[in-house]
N, C-alpha and C positions, 0 to 999 in steps of 0.2 A: 546413391541414396539421398533423397532430398529431405532437408530438415526445415520444417515450418515453424516460425516465419523467418525470412531473411530480413535485411534492413528495410527494404522497400515494403515488404508485406507487414512488418511491424507497425509502420505508419498507417497501413490499411486497417489494422486492428484498432488503433486509436480512433480512426474515422468511424468504424463500426460502432464503437462504444458511444461516441458523441452523437452520431446519427440516431442511435437507438434511444438515447436520452431525450432527444428532440421529438422523435416520433411518438413516444409514449407520454410526453408531457400533457397531452390532452386528458389522459386518465387522471392525473393528479388534479387538474383544473376542474374536471367534471365531478370528482368525488369530494372535493373540499367542502362544498356547501351541504352535501347530503350525509357524508360519513365522518366529516371532521378532518383536521389537518394531519393528525398522526396516522390515521388509517389510509388517507390518500397518499401520504409520503411512503408508507410501507408497501402498499400495492404497486405504486409507481416504480419504486426502486427494484422490487423483485422482478417486475415485468421487463423493465428497461435493461437492467444489468444481466438478468437471466437470459433474455433474448440475445444480448451481445455475446455472452459466454457460449450459448448453444450454437450460434453461427460460427464463431471462431473455432470452437471444438470441431464442428463439422468440416471446416476448411483444413484444419490440421490433419484430421483423419483422412481426408481425401488426398492431400498432398503427400503426407509422410506415412500414412497407414498406422498412426499411433492414436490410441484412444484411452490410454491409462495414465495415471498420475502417481508420482512417488510419494506415498503417504506411509511413513515408517515410524516405528517406536523410537523414542529418544530418552536420554537420561534426564531425570528431573534436576540434576545438578547444573544443567545448562540454563535453566529458567532464570535464576538470580543474575547471571551474567548478561542475559538478553535484556532484562529489565533495567539493569544498571546502565548499559550502553544506550538503551532507548531513552531513559530519563535524561541522561547526560546530553544526548543529541538535541532533545526538545528544549531543555532549559539553557543549554550553552550555545546552541547554534541556530535552530529554527526560529525560536521565539525572538531572540535579539535581532535576527535578520529581518523577520516579518515586521518587527516594530519600527524599522527604518522606513517602511513604505507607507505613505499617508493613505488612509482609507476614506473614500467618499461616503457622505452621510447615507446615501441610498443603500450602499452595501452594508453599512453598519446596521441599518434596520433589518436587513436580511439575516445577518448573523444574530441579532437580538432575537428575532423571531425563531430561528433555529434553536437558540439556547433555551427558549421557553418550552420546547417540545421535549419533555423529560419523562414521558410515560413508558410503559413496558414495550409498546410497539416501536417507539423511537429507539429504545435500547436494542431491540431485536434487529432493527434496520442498521443502526450505526455500528454496533459492537459484534453482531453475529453475521448478518447477511453480507455486509460490506467486506469484512476480512476474508470471508470464504470466496465469494464471487470474484472480487478484485484480485485476490492472490492467485486463484486458479487461472485467471486471464493473464495477468502481468508477470507472474513468476512461473506458474505451471506451464503456460503456453509460450508467451513472448520470450521470457528470459531463457527458458529451456531451449527454444529454437535458436536464439542468438548465441548461446554458449556453444552450440554445436556447429555454428557457422563462423564465429569470430573469436577474438581474444576475450578472456574473462573481463578485462577492464572495459572494453568497448561494449560488451554485452550488458554488463551491470549498469553502466552509465546511460546507455540508450534506453534500456527498459525502465530505469528510474525516471529519466527525463519524460518519457511518454506517460508514465504513471502520474507525474506531476501535472502534465498538460491536461489530462483528462478531467482534472478538478476545475479547470476553466477560470481560475483567478490566481493572482500572484502570491497571495498569503498562504493558501493551501498548497500551491505549487512548491513553495520552499519546504514545507513540512513533508509533503509526499515525496519529493525528490530525495531529501535526506533519509527519511525512513525507508524509502525504496532502495537506497544504496546499502543500508544495513541489512534489510531483508534479502536483497540480491546477493550480497557477499555471503550471508549465512546459507542461502540456498546453494550457492556455488560450492561452498565448503562441504555441505552435508547431502545435497540433493534430496532433501526431505521437506515436502511442502507444508507439513504441520508447523515447522518453525517460523516461516514467514507469516503464516496465519496467526500464530501465537503473538508475534510482534505486533501485527496489525490489530489484533483483538485488544492487546494491552494498551496500545496507543489510543484507540478509539474509546475504550472504556474509561480511560483517564480523562479524556476530553469530555465525554458524556457526564461523568460524575463530578467534574470540577464545578459545574453550575450549581450543585447542591452545597458547595462549601465557599465559593467565591462569587461575589456579585457580578453578574454577567455584564452590566453596564460599565462597571469599573474596568473589567478586562478589556472591553472594547474601546472605551473613551480615554483611559489614563495611559500615559507613557509607561513602559515597562520599568524604567528606573524608579519612577514614583511608586509603583506597586512594591518594589523591593525595599523601599525606604531610603532612597538616595543613591547617588552615583557610586559611592564607595561600596555599599552593599551589593549594588548591581554588578560591578566588575569582579568582586570577590565571588559572588554566586556563579558568574560565568566561568571563572577560573576553576572552581570546584567541579562544576558540571563537565568541563573539558577533561579534567583529570579522571572523572568517573567514566567518560567515554573510552579513554585509553585503557583503564583497568578492565572495563567490560570487554573490549575487543581482545585484550591480552588473555583474559580468562576463556573467552570463546575460542580463541586460537588454540588453546591448550586442550579444551574439553571436546570440541567438535571432531568427529572422525572424518578425516578428509576423504572425499569421494574422488576416485580416479576417472576423470572424464575421458582421457585419451584411450585408456583401456576399454572403457565402455563403448566408445565410438567404434573402435576396431571390432569389438565383439558384435555390435549391431550390424556393421558393414558385412562381416562374415556371414551372419545369419541371413541378411538380405540377399547376399550373393547365392547362398545355398538354396533359398526359396526360389530365386530366379532360375537357377539351373534345373530345379525340379519342374 
């Protein structure tokens, strides 16, 4: 029984997502002048990432015969632990690492422009559409297939690495890679796609809403230590954030019901063999 994707095919999924983004870029360019930036971005994202998901879903169904996704109920008690781990990772790991990489002025202007897009359509794109479509692709398809072909560590790291690469810049790569590892581990433990979607939703919602409370120019132009009020506050904040990560992971480890992948694979193989005999 073949499980899609394997390592090589997962790189193909990344290529499909990037190629789709390039192909549909003309939609955003053509709509910007007539419909406005937010409408153009919303339509462009839905078409590009939606087309990528449709094609990857088709390939998985063709190779593996699978067309369903594990969307199950979960305990609300898991949510605080997810948020704690997520905030700790962002404040203690991804933001400090991204701050070490100098950003060219041209890219700063791009991020400033994105920060000014704070209407309802931007929220729907960033906080709703992106978590759903990207998690279905990179956790529901890519990670699911890799977990059935390789060790959990290799599967989580590779799917997270590809998820980082699809953002096409080193600053978002760091964040996406780290959040992808958290979402991937949670998916491995629970095999419930709602939980990575929730993590992604919370992360993007916080990023979207931050522009209402923090000056966008300060976030882009000022070093992180200066925003924290000095080096001492900066290192103390990182330490607290890292402790929050450890506590969040510990709580998740206790609260998540572990999914038995080995038994599930054996059951699916038996089912496949039975269907083949018939």
